[in-house]
N, C-alpha and C positions, 0 to 999 in steps of 0.2 A: 383658439379654434384652429387657424390655418397653421401655428406651432406643433401643436396636438397630431394632425393630419400628416406632417412633416416627419414627425418622429414614428408614426404607423409606419409610413411608407419604409421608413430606413429600416426598420425592425424584418418588413417585408420581405426587403431584397439583401438583406442578412441571412433569413433562414435560407431563403432561396439558394444562397452559395454554399450554404451548409448541406441543404441536401441535395446538392450537385456534384458534391467534391468525390465524393466514392464512387459515382456513375464516371467522370472525368478519370480516376484513378485507373477504372477498370478498364479504360479504353484506351489507355497507356501503356496496359500491360498485357497485350496481346501477344498469338502464340510467334515463336520464330522459325526463321530457316538462315542458311548462310547461303551468298549470292560469291560466285566467283566468274573472273573473266578476264579476255582481254582486248586492247583499244588497237586498230590495228591502222595504219595507211593507206587510203585508198587509192587501187593500182592505177599507175601510169602519174601521180601525184608528185611534187618535190615539196620538202619541206618550207612551211611558212617563215617567215622573219619581220619581226618590227623594223620602224624603220625609225633613226636613230632620233626622229623626235617624241616616237611614242615611247621615249625611256627617259624623258625630263618632264619637270611639273615647272610651271611658271605660275612665278608669283607676283604680286603687285607691286611690290616691293622690292629692288633685286638688291640683292647683299652685295659686300665688295668682299670675295672672297680671295685667299693667295690660290694660286694654280697648284690645280692637283697633282699628285703624281703620275708620273710617266708610263708607268705601267695599266691607269686608268683607262687609254686609247682602246687598248686591247682587250680589257675586261666588260667593257661596254661594248666591243664589237660582238666579242662572244656571248652578249646578254640579247642579243635581238634575238638568238636563237632558241628560247629555253626549253623547247621539247624537242625531245631527239630520237634516234630511231635505234633500235634493237636490230642485231642481224636477222634477229628471225621477221623483221619489217612490222614490229611492235611501238606503240609511241610511251615513251617515257612523261610523268607528267601531266596528265589529262585527271579532272575532275569527274567523277561517276556520282550521280546522287539522283534519290529515290525520292519521289512525290506520288498525290493523289489515294494517299494510303489513310486508314483513322486510326490506329495501334501503334505503339511505336514503345519500346524500351527508355526510358530515359540514362542520361549518363549524369554525373559529376562534371561541373568544368574543370575547363582544361587551361592550360599555359602553354602556346604554340611561339616556339624561338623563332623571329628572326633577324640577321644578322645580317652586316656589312663588315667585307671581309675580301680584302684585295679588290676594294674598289665596287665590290658586286653584293647586293643583295641576297643572300642566298637562307629558305630553296623560294622558288622561283614563282610557286601558285602555296598557297594557304587555303584549305577547306577548313572553316571552325563551326561552331553554333553560337548561338545568342546566351552571351551568359561567359565567355569562355574571353581569355585574356591572350592579348600580343606582346610580347615582348619583345622591344626591339633596339638591338645591340649594337655599338658601333666596336669593331675589334682592330682599326686601324687607328695607325696617329690621327690621320686628316681630319677633321671637322666634318663631315657630310652634312648636310640638311635634308634629314629624309622627311614626307610629305606625306597627307592620306587626304586624298580632296582638296576643292581647291583653298585656299592660304596667302593672306595677305604679307606675308613674310616666312622666309623660313630662321630654321631656329638650329643651332650646331647643336650635335651629340656627340658631348666626347666620350673619347673610349674608356672603357668599364665604367661609366655610368648609364645601364639599362632605361629605357622608356616602357615603364607598363602601360597601355593602353587596352582599355577595357572595349570589348565585342559588344554593343548591348542589341541593335537595331539588326534583321538579317539583307542583306544585298549584296551587290558586284562593288567592290572597288581594287583601286591600286597604290602602291608604294613605290614611289620616285624621289628623287634627289632634284633640287633645286638645277636650275640650267645654266648654272657657271660650273658646277661637279657633280656628272652625273655621274650614278650607281648601279646601273642598270633598272631594273623592274623586278616588283613582286604584285603579285594578282592576287587580293583576297576577298573568296568567299563565306560571305555567313548564311547559314541556316538554321532554322527556328527547330530542327533536329537533328540527330546526330546519323541520320541513315546517308552515310557520303562516302569518298574515299577517292585517294591518288595511285593513278597506275605508277606502280614502282619501277626500278630501274631497268628490271625484266618486261617491263611494258602488259604488266598483269595489275589483277586489286582483287581486291577480299574484304568484303562486306559482310561483319557476325551481327546476329541481330536483326534481320531482314524480316521483315514484316510478312508474315507466311498467313495463308489462308484467304487472301483478297489480291486481286488483281493489279498490281504496282506497276506506278511508271520508272521507267530507270532512263535518266539522259545522260550522255556524254557531252563534257564543254570544255572548249578552251577558247580564250580571245582570238586567238588565229587560226580555230577552224569553225567549220559549221555545225552545228550541236547537233546530235542525231539522237536518237530514243526508241525504244524498244519496250515490250509490257511483260512482265514477269510474274508467273504463277507460279508461290513454293507452300507446299504441305508443310505440317510442322515438323520440325526437326529435319526437312529434304535442305539437300546440296546440292544446286543448280550452277551451271557453266555457261556461260553466253561471251558473244564475238561480238566487239563493236565497230563500224570502220568511220573514220572522220575523212571528210575535204577538206584542204584547208579555205580561207577564203581568198577571194580573186586578188582583192587587193594588198593580202602580204604575200603575194608568188610572185617573185622576181619576174619578167614578159620575157618570154623566150625571145632569141635573136633572128 
């Protein structure tokens, strides 16, 4: 009898799931618009910078690595300020993401290329979706040890042998190299949806297929800055423009003399 009950319960769950699928598909295919905008630095603020210790990943077991190339010193100094400013005062390299919406157009999984070249990880920030793949590639002769999250020990990444990393769960992390041979830093954000963008070289962004017909929260984010947000309502097919202002986090700003 218990076995029969379990079978019947299992059938009920399957039937319920099948009945919900058309409704779920309907929720994922709502009307859309286009959101464009710019990210500006708060007046009177200076660009923030990571400390040298923000650019390295410490492992429990330290590898016996050869001395890195001399150009790495200058490359890591430059990596401390990944967000740069345009002549118009806009910020490059800021993530803009939507939340609190109920309908979204799905997209196919993508591959995001992250490479080490001249001792530095590029790009400095990546916004992805769960199901995407991060392809980590070393273009230098030196075998750096790039790491994501806590690790017991590093693993050298030979030149020309990319390392594919599936991005499964949503969250925030960073890619850094081991303490003996820093390679800058790349911040990684993985969302459960595709409604996000990164401000480009002009400090502007564009999000196609932005959820329309509902009030959506839009957040601008970077580890060096205090997050800021606004709420956006788009009518179907509408294009709208917003401006978001960011203030650096105090601990990343050098004290004034």
